[in-house]
SEDRENNU-877761 format. One line per 10 residues: number of its first residue (from 1); for each residue x, y, z of C-alpha. Coordinates in pm, 1 decimal, decimal comma. Layout:
REM SEDRENNU-877761
NUM	X:Y:Z ~ ...
//
This chain:
REM SEDRENNU-877761
1	-847,6:-3002,1:-20,0 ~ -906,7:-3307,3:-241,2 ~ -1267,9:-3203,3:-305,8 ~ -1150,9:-2857,8:-410,8 ~ -892,6:-3008,0:-643,8 ~ -1152,6:-3232,1:-809,6 ~ -1358,1:-2927,7:-915,8 ~ -1097,1:-2855,8:-1183,4 ~ -1207,3:-3170,8:-1369,9 ~ -1556,5:-3034,8:-1439,3
11	-1479,7:-2855,9:-1769,2 ~ -1312,1:-3173,0:-1898,5 ~ -1559,8:-3445,4:-1805,9 ~ -1552,4:-3595,4:-2156,0 ~ -1172,7:-3605,2:-2170,0 ~ -1153,4:-3752,2:-1819,9 ~ -1412,0:-4020,1:-1907,6 ~ -1220,1:-4119,5:-2224,1 ~ -888,1:-4138,1:-2041,2 ~ -1030,2:-4318,8:-1739,2
21	-1224,4:-4573,7:-1947,1 ~ -923,7:-4661,6:-2161,3 ~ -703,0:-4696,2:-1851,5 ~ -953,2:-4934,5:-1689,6 ~ -982,5:-5144,8:-2007,8 ~ -602,8:-5168,9:-2035,5 ~ -588,9:-5291,9:-1675,0 ~ -861,9:-5551,6:-1742,4 ~ -679,7:-5680,4:-2051,5 ~ -366,9:-5720,5:-1840,1
31	-566,4:-5938,4:-1602,8 ~ -681,5:-6159,3:-1889,4 ~ -338,9:-6241,4:-2033,1 ~ -224,9:-6487,6:-1757,8 ~ -557,9:-6671,9:-1795,7 ~ -476,8:-6726,6:-2163,3 ~ -125,4:-6848,7:-2081,5 ~ -258,1:-7093,9:-1819,9 ~ -522,2:-7221,7:-2063,0 ~ -263,4:-7274,4:-2336,2
41	-20,4:-7465,7:-2113,0 ~ -273,6:-7685,6:-1935,1 ~ -538,3:-7742,4:-2203,8 ~ -409,0:-7660,1:-2552,9 ~ -52,5:-7789,2:-2548,6 ~ -153,9:-8146,5:-2450,1 ~ -391,5:-8159,4:-2751,2 ~ -110,5:-8057,0:-2992,5 ~ -372,0:-7867,8:-3197,4 ~ -125,0:-7616,7:-3346,6
51	-387,3:-7448,1:-3563,0 ~ -596,6:-7362,5:-3256,2 ~ -285,1:-7256,9:-3065,0 ~ -188,7:-7029,2:-3355,7 ~ -532,0:-6866,4:-3362,1 ~ -520,1:-6813,0:-2984,7 ~ -182,7:-6639,8:-3026,9 ~ -327,8:-6424,3:-3306,6 ~ -614,9:-6333,9:-3075,7 ~ -373,3:-6238,6:-2798,7
61	-177,9:-6024,0:-3047,4 ~ -501,0:-5847,6:-3146,5 ~ -571,0:-5775,8:-2781,4 ~ -220,7:-5633,1:-2745,6 ~ -279,3:-5401,6:-3044,0 ~ -605,5:-5279,8:-2889,8 ~ -427,2:-5235,3:-2558,2 ~ -148,7:-5039,3:-2730,4 ~ -399,1:-4798,6:-2887,8 ~ -574,7:-4744,3:-2558,5
71	-240,9:-4689,3:-2383,7 ~ -164,5:-4415,5:-2638,4 ~ -496,1:-4251,7:-2548,1 ~ -411,4:-4277,2:-2178,4 ~ -61,9:-4138,3:-2228,5 ~ -142,5:-3849,0:-2467,4 ~ -500,3:-3750,7:-2388,6 ~ -450,3:-3816,1:-2019,1 ~ -153,5:-3578,4:-2012,0 ~ -357,9:-3331,2:-2213,3
81	-616,4:-3342,6:-1934,1 ~ -347,8:-3269,2:-1676,0 ~ -196,4:-2989,0:-1884,0 ~ -539,8:-2829,6:-1934,3 ~ -601,6:-2830,0:-1558,3 ~ -254,6:-2687,3:-1489,2 ~ -313,7:-2415,5:-1750,5 ~ -651,3:-2326,5:-1598,3 ~ -495,5:-2300,6:-1252,5 ~ -217,8:-2074,1:-1378,0
91	-468,3:-1849,6:-1557,9 ~ -691,6:-1826,4:-1250,3 ~ -392,2:-1750,5:-1031,0 ~ -268,1:-1474,0:-1262,4 ~ -619,8:-1330,3:-1282,5 ~ -645,6:-1334,2:-902,1 ~ -304,3:-1171,6:-854,0 ~ -416,7:-889,8:-1084,7 ~ -698,9:-817,8:-838,8 ~ -479,8:-802,2:-528,6
101	-411,9:-467,0:-368,1 ~ -91,1:-268,2:-351,8 ~ -56,0:-367,7:12,6 ~ -4,9:-731,3:-93,8 ~ 267,5:-639,6:-343,1 ~ 431,9:-412,9:-86,0 ~ 483,4:-718,5:137,0 ~ 547,7:-996,8:-117,2 ~ 855,5:-1052,6:-330,5 ~ 801,2:-1072,1:-705,6
111	1011,9:-1386,9:-734,3 ~ 793,4:-1566,4:-481,2 ~ 478,9:-1480,1:-678,0 ~ 644,0:-1605,7:-995,9 ~ 737,0:-1930,2:-821,0 ~ 373,5:-1985,2:-720,5 ~ 269,4:-1950,1:-1086,1 ~ 540,4:-2174,5:-1230,2 ~ 727,1:-2423,0:-1009,4 ~ 438,3:-2488,6:-770,5
121	210,2:-2598,2:-1055,6 ~ 452,3:-2821,9:-1248,4 ~ 360,1:-3141,0:-1061,8 ~ -10,0:-3056,9:-1045,9 ~ -63,4:-3143,4:-1412,2 ~ 93,8:-3485,6:-1359,3 ~ -107,2:-3541,0:-1042,8 ~ -429,6:-3438,3:-1218,4 ~ -362,8:-3702,4:-1483,1 ~ -224,8:-3987,4:-1273,7
131	-384,2:-3926,0:-934,0 ~ -747,3:-4045,7:-957,8 ~ -677,9:-4275,4:-1251,0 ~ -379,6:-4463,5:-1108,5 ~ -528,9:-4487,0:-761,5 ~ -856,8:-4638,7:-888,8 ~ -683,2:-4878,0:-1128,3 ~ -433,7:-4982,5:-862,1 ~ -712,0:-5068,3:-618,3 ~ -923,5:-5233,8:-889,3
141	-627,3:-5440,1:-1009,5 ~ -533,9:-5543,9:-656,6 ~ -887,2:-5663,1:-584,5 ~ -927,5:-5829,5:-924,9 ~ -595,8:-6007,9:-932,9 ~ -630,8:-6121,0:-570,4 ~ -972,8:-6266,7:-649,6 ~ -832,4:-6461,3:-946,4 ~ -534,7:-6578,4:-739,8 ~ -776,1:-6703,2:-470,9
151	-954,3:-6910,1:-736,0 ~ -625,6:-7052,7:-863,8 ~ -482,9:-7140,1:-519,7 ~ -612,7:-6979,4:-203,1 ~ -309,6:-7075,3:3,4 ~ -62,8:-6901,2:-229,8 ~ -298,6:-6604,2:-252,8 ~ -300,9:-6558,0:124,5 ~ 77,5:-6588,5:138,5 ~ 96,4:-6310,3:-120,9
161	-149,2:-6090,7:64,0 ~ 53,6:-6097,3:387,8 ~ 282,0:-5826,8:244,7 ~ -0,8:-5575,2:186,5 ~ -27,4:-5435,8:544,3 ~ 348,6:-5374,8:550,4 ~ 331,3:-5195,8:215,4 ~ 39,5:-4981,8:338,2 ~ 234,9:-4879,5:647,2 ~ 537,1:-4780,2:436,8
171	319,1:-4575,2:203,2 ~ 145,0:-4385,0:484,5 ~ 465,0:-4326,1:681,7 ~ 671,6:-4194,9:392,6 ~ 381,1:-3992,2:251,8 ~ 387,9:-3776,0:566,7 ~ 764,1:-3733,2:536,6 ~ 737,1:-3638,1:170,2 ~ 462,7:-3384,4:238,2 ~ 691,2:-3193,3:474,4
181	990,7:-3224,4:242,3 ~ 794,5:-3105,6:-62,8 ~ 654,7:-2801,1:119,3 ~ 1004,5:-2702,6:232,7 ~ 1138,3:-2754,5:-118,3 ~ 878,6:-2519,7:-272,8 ~ 953,5:-2254,9:-10,7 ~ 1326,1:-2274,8:-84,1 ~ 1290,3:-2252,0:-464,1 ~ 1063,4:-1950,4:-413,9
191	1344,7:-1784,9:-217,4 ~ 1589,9:-1869,4:-496,9 ~ 1358,6:-1711,2:-756,8 ~ 1313,1:-1402,4:-539,5 ~ 1690,4:-1364,6:-502,4 ~ 1749,3:-1402,0:-877,8 ~ 1472,5:-1154,9:-966,1 ~ 1601,5:-901,8:-713,1 ~ 1964,3:-929,8:-823,6 ~ 1896,6:-917,5:-1198,2
201	1652,4:-626,8:-1168,3 ~ 1920,1:-431,6:-981,7 ~ 2215,9:-552,5:-1188,8 ~ 2328,3:-196,8:-1267,8 ~ 2341,6:-113,0:-898,8 ~ 2523,1:-439,9:-827,3 ~ 2788,5:-370,5:-1089,8 ~ 2824,3:-3,0:-1005,5 ~ 2913,7:-94,9:-645,5 ~ 3120,1:-397,5:-750,1
211	2913,0:-624,4:-528,4 ~ 2892,7:-926,2:-758,3 ~ 3067,9:-1140,5:-498,1 ~ 2825,1:-1035,1:-226,7 ~ 2527,7:-1119,3:-450,7 ~ 2684,3:-1455,5:-535,6 ~ 2721,7:-1535,0:-165,3 ~ 2355,2:-1448,5:-98,6 ~ 2241,9:-1654,9:-397,4 ~ 2462,0:-1946,3:-289,7
221	2300,7:-1943,0:53,7 ~ 1949,2:-1966,5:-98,0 ~ 2061,9:-2218,6:-359,2 ~ 2219,5:-2443,6:-95,8 ~ 1898,6:-2425,0:108,0 ~ 1705,2:-2552,9:-194,5 ~ 1968,7:-2822,4:-251,7 ~ 1934,1:-2948,7:105,2 ~ 1553,6:-2948,0:84,8 ~ 1560,5:-3138,6:-243,4
231	1811,6:-3392,2:-111,2 ~ 1588,3:-3455,0:192,8 ~ 1298,9:-3516,1:-45,1 ~ 1492,9:-3765,8:-255,7 ~ 1635,6:-3935,5:53,9 ~ 1280,6:-4006,0:167,6 ~ 1181,7:-4122,6:-182,3 ~ 1484,7:-4353,6:-197,8 ~ 1408,8:-4509,1:140,8 ~ 1048,8:-4567,8:39,4
241	1136,3:-4710,5:-301,8 ~ 1403,8:-4939,9:-161,3 ~ 1174,1:-5072,7:110,2 ~ 895,1:-5146,2:-137,2 ~ 1139,3:-5305,3:-383,4 ~ 1270,8:-5542,7:-119,2 ~ 924,6:-5644,6:0,4 ~ 798,9:-5715,2:-352,1 ~ 1102,2:-5924,5:-442,1 ~ 1078,0:-6122,8:-121,5
251	712,8:-6204,9:-187,7 ~ 798,7:-6313,2:-545,4 ~ 1066,9:-6547,6:-416,1 ~ 838,6:-6688,7:-143,7 ~ 558,7:-6753,6:-397,1 ~ 805,4:-6919,6:-635,6 ~ 931,4:-7157,0:-364,6 ~ 586,3:-7233,0:-222,0 ~ 432,6:-7270,8:-568,4 ~ 705,3:-7510,3:-673,7
261	640,3:-7716,2:-360,9 ~ 264,5:-7724,3:-430,9 ~ 334,3:-7828,5:-790,2 ~ 571,1:-8098,0:-667,8 ~ 292,6:-8229,4:-442,8 ~ 42,1:-8218,0:-727,8 ~ -171,0:-7943,1:-571,1 ~ -89,9:-7703,5:-856,3 ~ -52,3:-7760,2:-1228,3 ~ 243,0:-7619,4:-1419,3
271	10,4:-7387,1:-1610,4 ~ -141,2:-7262,1:-1285,7 ~ 209,4:-7203,5:-1144,4 ~ 318,7:-7002,5:-1447,3 ~ -9,9:-6812,3:-1448,1 ~ 22,1:-6744,6:-1076,0 ~ 374,0:-6605,6:-1123,3 ~ 240,0:-6381,4:-1398,0 ~ -34,8:-6267,4:-1163,7 ~ 230,0:-6185,5:-902,2
281	385,9:-5944,4:-1153,8 ~ 43,5:-5790,9:-1217,5 ~ -14,9:-5778,9:-840,6 ~ 309,4:-5582,8:-799,2 ~ 230,2:-5328,1:-1073,2 ~ -41,5:-5151,1:-868,4 ~ 204,3:-5133,9:-581,0 ~ 454,9:-4967,6:-815,7 ~ 180,8:-4724,2:-923,1 ~ 105,5:-4645,2:-560,7
291	476,3:-4595,6:-496,9 ~ 492,4:-4351,6:-789,8 ~ 190,9:-4169,6:-646,8 ~ 373,4:-4162,3:-314,3 ~ 643,3:-3955,6:-484,2 ~ 406,9:-3741,5:-693,2 ~ 118,4:-3674,8:-454,2 ~ 310,0:-3486,9:-180,1 ~ 476,9:-3256,0:-433,9 ~ 150,9:-3195,8:-615,8
301	-51,2:-3132,2:-300,1 ~ 219,8:-2911,6:-151,2 ~ 202,2:-2699,7:-466,5 ~ -177,6:-2704,5:-455,2 ~ -181,2:-2590,9:-92,4 ~ 42,8:-2295,1:-179,6 ~ -180,5:-2226,8:-481,1 ~ -486,6:-2223,0:-253,7 ~ -312,7:-1996,5:-1,8 ~ -259,4:-1734,4:-270,5
311	-605,2:-1783,6:-423,3 ~ -759,0:-1740,7:-77,6 ~ -574,8:-1413,2:-20,7 ~ -845,8:-1149,8:-30,3 ~ -763,5:-808,9:-180,9 ~ -777,1:-522,4:68,1 ~ -948,9:-313,6:-197,0 ~ -1241,4:-471,8:-379,9 ~ -1559,3:-356,9:-548,0 ~ -1873,7:-343,1:-338,1
321	-2157,4:-571,1:-447,0 ~ -2359,4:-266,9:-555,6 ~ -2066,3:-75,3:-705,4 ~ -2151,2:135,0:-1011,8 ~ -1961,1:223,2:-1325,9 ~ -1823,2:570,1:-1271,8 ~ -1987,2:829,4:-1496,9 ~ -1771,5:1070,4:-1695,2 ~ -1602,2:1256,6:-1410,7 ~ -1546,4:1629,6:-1394,2
331	-1281,8:1595,8:-1125,5 ~ -1413,4:1768,9:-813,6 ~ -1220,6:1575,5:-545,3 ~ -1294,6:1593,0:-171,9 ~ -1095,0:1441,5:114,5 ~ -1324,5:1431,0:418,9 ~ -1149,5:1357,9:753,0 ~ -925,6:1102,1:580,8 ~ -699,0:889,4:799,8 ~ -461,8:633,1:654,7
341	-160,0:430,9:761,1 ~ 44,4:154,1:601,6 ~ 60,1:-187,9:761,2 ~ 245,4:-191,7:1094,9 ~ 304,8:183,2:1072,9 ~ 148,6:478,7:1246,3 ~ -91,5:694,2:1048,7 ~ 74,1:874,8:757,9 ~ -237,0:1089,5:708,3 ~ -468,9:1189,0:992,5
351	-798,7:1377,6:963,2 ~ -712,5:1529,7:623,9 ~ -969,6:1765,3:473,4 ~ -900,8:1894,2:125,4 ~ -1107,4:2000,0:-173,6 ~ -969,6:2000,4:-526,8 ~ -1199,1:2186,9:-763,0 ~ -1274,8:2047,7:-1106,0 ~ -1026,5:2182,6:-1360,1 ~ -791,4:2312,8:-1089,8
361	-415,9:2256,4:-1095,1 ~ -311,8:2182,6:-739,3 ~ 49,0:2132,7:-632,8 ~ 151,4:1930,2:-327,8 ~ 483,9:2021,1:-168,5 ~ 653,7:1941,0:158,4 ~ 926,4:1727,5:311,7 ~ 980,3:1366,7:206,5 ~ 763,3:1120,0:394,7 ~ 493,5:1374,0:473,4
371	233,2:1179,2:271,3 ~ 208,0:1363,7:-60,8 ~ 231,6:1050,5:-278,8 ~ 14,3:861,0:-32,0 ~ -255,1:1126,4:-61,3 ~ -257,5:1091,4:-439,6 ~ -254,4:709,0:-419,6 ~ -586,1:720,5:-235,9 ~ -765,4:893,7:-525,9 ~ -751,3:589,9:-763,0
381	-812,4:374,0:-454,4 ~ -481,3:191,6:-462,8 ~ -517,8:162,7:-85,1 ~ -824,0:155,2:137,8 ~ -847,5:443,2:382,3 ~ -877,9:369,0:752,6 ~ -1132,7:640,7:822,6 ~ -1318,4:919,5:644,7 ~ -1405,7:928,4:275,6 ~ -1277,0:1035,7:-64,5
391	-1538,7:1154,8:-312,1 ~ -1520,2:1263,8:-674,0 ~ -1806,5:1477,5:-802,1 ~ -1985,4:1392,6:-479,6 ~ -1960,9:1014,2:-534,9 ~ -1767,6:807,0:-281,2 ~ -1491,7:625,3:-470,1 ~ -1578,2:307,8:-274,2 ~ -1913,1:298,5:-451,2 ~ -1747,7:301,2:-796,5
401	-1600,0:2,1:-976,0 ~ -1222,5:26,3:-956,3 ~ -1160,6:-15,3:-1327,7 ~ -1411,0:252,8:-1428,7 ~ -1258,2:490,0:-1171,3 ~ -897,5:430,0:-1275,5 ~ -983,2:457,9:-1644,2 ~ -1046,4:827,8:-1576,6 ~ -722,8:894,3:-1387,6 ~ -384,1:939,3:-1551,8
411	-68,5:892,3:-1345,3 ~ 287,7:982,2:-1439,9 ~ 531,8:870,6:-1174,2 ~ 891,6:956,8:-1103,1 ~ 988,0:589,0:-1127,0 ~ 879,8:515,8:-1483,8 ~ 789,5:157,5:-1571,5 ~ 792,6:54,3:-1936,1 ~ 713,4:-291,6:-2069,1 ~ 960,8:-501,4:-2265,2
421	831,4:-433,9:-2614,7 ~ 818,4:-160,2:-2876,7 ~ 762,9:211,9:-2845,9 ~ 426,3:164,2:-3016,1 ~ 312,5:-97,2:-2763,6 ~ 415,1:116,1:-2467,9 ~ 238,2:428,9:-2590,7 ~ -71,1:229,9:-2693,1 ~ -90,2:91,5:-2339,6 ~ -263,9:416,2:-2252,7
431	-555,9:318,3:-2476,8 ~ -527,2:-25,3:-2635,9 ~ -767,9:41,9:-2921,1 ~ -592,3:364,0:-3031,5 ~ -527,9:420,6:-3402,0 ~ -187,5:481,0:-3560,8 ~ -259,0:853,3:-3597,8 ~ -367,4:884,2:-3234,6 ~ -42,2:718,2:-3122,2 ~ 157,8:965,3:-3332,0
441	-43,7:1257,5:-3191,8 ~ 42,0:1144,5:-2838,6 ~ 408,8:1106,2:-2932,2 ~ 416,5:1456,4:-3080,0 ~ 246,5:1602,9:-2772,8 ~ 518,9:1446,7:-2556,4 ~ 792,5:1577,0:-2792,9 ~ 893,9:1225,6:-2899,6 ~ 830,5:1257,6:-3273,1 ~ 1182,5:1360,5:-3374,4
451	1343,6:1090,5:-3163,0 ~ 1113,6:818,0:-3299,9 ~ 1164,2:925,3:-3662,0 ~ 1541,9:909,0:-3614,0 ~ 1522,2:540,7:-3517,2 ~ 1551,5:280,2:-3799,2 ~ 1238,6:95,4:-3686,3 ~ 1043,2:401,9:-3571,7 ~ 749,4:311,2:-3349,5 ~ 842,2:-56,5:-3380,8
461	1176,9:-8,2:-3206,3 ~ 1226,8:-245,1:-2912,4 ~ 1320,4:-59,6:-2597,0 ~ 1444,5:-348,0:-2382,5 ~ 1337,6:-455,2:-2036,5 ~ 1195,0:-156,8:-1844,5 ~ 1297,2:62,6:-2139,1 ~ 1667,9:37,9:-2061,2 ~ 1763,7:119,1:-2422,8 ~ 1620,4:468,6:-2376,6
471	1756,5:756,7:-2175,7 ~ 1585,2:863,6:-1854,9 ~ 1427,7:1160,8:-2026,6 ~ 1304,8:951,3:-2318,1 ~ 1146,8:699,9:-2080,8 ~ 973,9:980,0:-1893,2 ~ 841,4:1134,9:-2213,7 ~ 716,6:796,2:-2334,4 ~ 521,7:751,9:-2010,5 ~ 378,7:1103,0:-2056,8
481	276,0:1009,3:-2412,9 ~ 68,6:726,1:-2268,4 ~ -126,1:977,8:-2060,7 ~ -179,4:1203,9:-2360,7 ~ -329,6:902,0:-2537,7 ~ -543,3:805,3:-2237,9 ~ -675,6:1163,3:-2214,7 ~ -825,8:1135,4:-1864,0 ~ -1018,2:1407,0:-1676,9 ~ -793,2:1371,3:-1370,1
491	-411,4:1387,3:-1380,6 ~ -161,6:1295,6:-1110,6 ~ 195,9:1400,3:-1184,1 ~ 438,3:1259,7:-927,7 ~ 771,0:1433,8:-1003,6 ~ 683,0:1377,5:-1369,9 ~ 964,7:1592,8:-1509,4 ~ 1236,5:1502,1:-1260,3 ~ 1435,4:1291,5:-1508,7 ~ 1442,4:1553,6:-1782,5
501	1709,0:1802,4:-1875,6 ~ 1626,6:2172,6:-1851,9 ~ 1540,7:2218,0:-2221,1 ~ 1323,0:1906,3:-2238,3 ~ 1162,8:1990,1:-1906,4 ~ 1053,6:2324,3:-2043,5 ~ 893,5:2157,2:-2345,7 ~ 719,1:1896,2:-2131,7 ~ 597,6:2158,4:-1886,3 ~ 434,1:2341,4:-2175,0
511	280,0:2016,8:-2300,0 ~ 156,6:1926,4:-1951,5 ~ 7,3:2271,1:-1904,2 ~ -179,8:2220,7:-2231,2 ~ -293,3:1874,3:-2119,9 ~ -397,1:2008,8:-1779,5 ~ -625,0:2272,0:-1931,8 ~ -979,6:2218,0:-1798,4 ~ -865,3:1902,9:-1614,5 ~ -815,7:1838,6:-1247,0
521	-439,9:1808,0:-1201,9 ~ -245,0:1719,0:-890,8 ~ 129,9:1780,3:-907,2 ~ 374,8:1642,9:-653,1 ~ 699,2:1836,7:-671,2 ~ 1014,5:1897,0:-474,1 ~ 1149,2:2150,8:-721,8 ~ 934,8:2449,5:-637,8 ~ 1016,2:2627,5:-962,1 ~ 804,0:2375,3:-1152,8
531	481,4:2455,3:-967,1 ~ 492,4:2831,5:-916,4 ~ 208,3:2878,7:-1171,7 ~ -24,1:2625,0:-1007,0 ~ -372,9:2748,8:-920,1 ~ -311,5:2645,1:-561,6 ~ -19,3:2507,6:-365,2 ~ -80,9:2282,8:-64,1 ~ 200,5:2232,8:186,0 ~ 185,0:1887,0:345,8
541	385,9:1811,9:660,1 ~ 385,0:1523,7:904,8 ~ 121,4:1712,2:1104,6 ~ -107,5:1737,3:802,3 ~ -189,7:2028,7:571,9 ~ 15,3:2321,1:705,3 ~ -89,2:2590,4:456,6 ~ -230,6:2644,6:111,5 ~ -263,4:2924,4:-139,2 ~ -99,9:3069,9:-449,0
551	276,4:3098,3:-478,7 ~ 294,1:3471,6:-404,6 ~ 55,8:3441,9:-109,4 ~ 258,0:3165,5:53,8 ~ 587,9:3349,2:4,9 ~ 437,5:3656,4:166,2 ~ 298,7:3452,1:456,5 ~ 650,3:3357,3:564,3 ~ 549,9:3003,5:668,4 ~ 665,8:2653,6:577,2
561	651,8:2714,7:202,9 ~ 860,3:3028,8:238,1 ~ 1120,8:2837,3:437,2 ~ 1130,2:2559,6:173,7 ~ 1181,3:2826,6:-89,3 ~ 1460,8:2982,7:110,0 ~ 1629,1:2641,8:149,9 ~ 1620,4:2584,0:-226,3 ~ 1698,9:2930,0:-355,7 ~ 1883,9:3098,4:-73,1
571	1616,2:3351,8:9,1 ~ 1252,2:3370,9:100,3 ~ 1166,4:3557,3:-218,9 ~ 1418,9:3392,0:-443,2 ~ 1159,8:3167,5:-604,2 ~ 957,6:3461,1:-722,8 ~ 1235,6:3567,8:-954,3 ~ 1306,7:3227,3:-1100,7
//
C-alpha cells in the first residue's frame, strides 16, 4: 500500500526534493542552536568580549532568517506538493468512474461515490506532504540529538532514552485503534452523503407526500452514526496525546532534577545543563511530529485504501486489446442467441434471435419487465451479454471500441436527464463542436425555436438542476434536440414522447419520422397508437419474442399484440381506427 502511494510523487520529484531538502536543513539548524547557547555561556561570557558576543548573536539571527525562509518553502511548497497529489488522485478516480459499467452504478449509491472523491481524499494531501518528510526528519533528529546528548553527558542521555520504548508502544497501539476508527468514520460519512443526495434529488416527492419528518429521522440516524464514529476517533487521539504529553513532561522533569544534581557535583557545567535542556525540547519535537502523524496517517491511509478499492474495481464492459474504431455504421443489427440477466436475477432475455435491417423502424411492445429496454441497452453495450452475440453490419460490438460505437447511437429515454446549465450547453452536448447555426437547426427540428425565442436569455437561459425550470414536454424536446444535433445512424427511442401533450406529441412524431428516414430506429412504446406506422412491430414477453409483423398483420393474427390493443382501446381492431 505504501509503495503504491509513493508512486504519486514521481511527477513532482523536483518539488519533493526542494521541500525535503529545506525541511532537513531546518532540522539541522535547530540542532545547532543549543550548541551556540552552550558555547556562549561556558566560553564567551567569562571572557566578557561583548563585541564577539554581539557578532555571535547577529550570526544566530542570520541563521534564524535563513531558517524562516526555508520554513516558508516547507509550509507553502510542501502543501502544494500534497495538493497536487490529491488533485491527481481525484482526477484519476473521476476518470476511472467514467469507465465503470452500468452494473456498478446500479449497485452503488451516488452519494457514496461522491464521498470517495471528496471526503476520503482530504487527508491524503496532508499525508503526502507531512508523511515521508516528517517521519524522516523525526528519525534523523532523534538520532542526531541523542548523539549530541551522549557527547554532552552520556548518563543524562541514557536517562532520556528510557522513555523511547514506551512512546513507541503507545504509537503502535493507538495507530491500530485509529486505523479502525478512521475506516468506520469514512464509511459513516459516505452514508450521510448518500442520504443527503437521495433526499434532495427526490425533494419534490418528499414534499408531495409530506414526509419531511421521516426523511429527517433517517438523516438523523446516519448523522448520529457519523457522530459516534468521529467521537471514537477523537477519543483514541485524546488518549494517545495525553499519554505522550505526560511521558514527555516526566522525562523533562527527571532530566532537570538529575542535571541539576550533576551540576551541583561538578560533573556538568551550567552551559551544558542549559544546552541539554534545550536539546530535550528538540528531542521532544520529533515525538510531537510522530504523534501528529499518528493522528494523520490512519485517516489518510483509510481514505487511500477506499480510493484503491474503487480504482481496483474493474468495469464489466471494457474494450478488447484489439478493439477497432467502428466504421460508419449502416445499422444492420443482429441478436444471435442472446442471453442476459442482471446481477442476482434470473435471465431477463434468453436465446433471443432478432434482425433489425438497416434503415428499418422497428417497434418493441409488450408488458412491463419483459426486457424491451434491456434489449436496447445491449446495442450500445451498456451491459455485457451472458451468452450469444450482438453484431452491427456483421461486426461484433465487443470488437469495437465503446466510444466509437456509442458515438453512432442516439438514445432518447423516458426519464430525461439534463445538466445544470443553459439550453445551449444541453443541446450542444449532442455534438460539442457544433456551431451556433447547427444548434438552432436542432432546436427548430425539435420544435423548440418559439419557446427559446420567447425567453429573455434565449439559448443562454439556465434551466436549473436536471432542467427543473422547464416543463416535462420542454425537457423531452430538448433531449430530442440533442439527438438531432448528434445525427446518428442508429436511434433508440424509449418512450420518447411519453411526457408530451397531444399537440406537441404530433409535432415530435413528425420530426422523429423525418429523423428516422434511412436510419435504423428502435422504438419502445406502451402507447400502441404511436407505433402503428412502424415497418415492423416485435412483441416481447417474458418468454421471449412472441410475434412480429406489421400492425395490420398482428391485429389480424389475434395474438398477444391484438390482446394488448384490445386492452388499450376496448376492441381487437380499435387501434386500426385510431
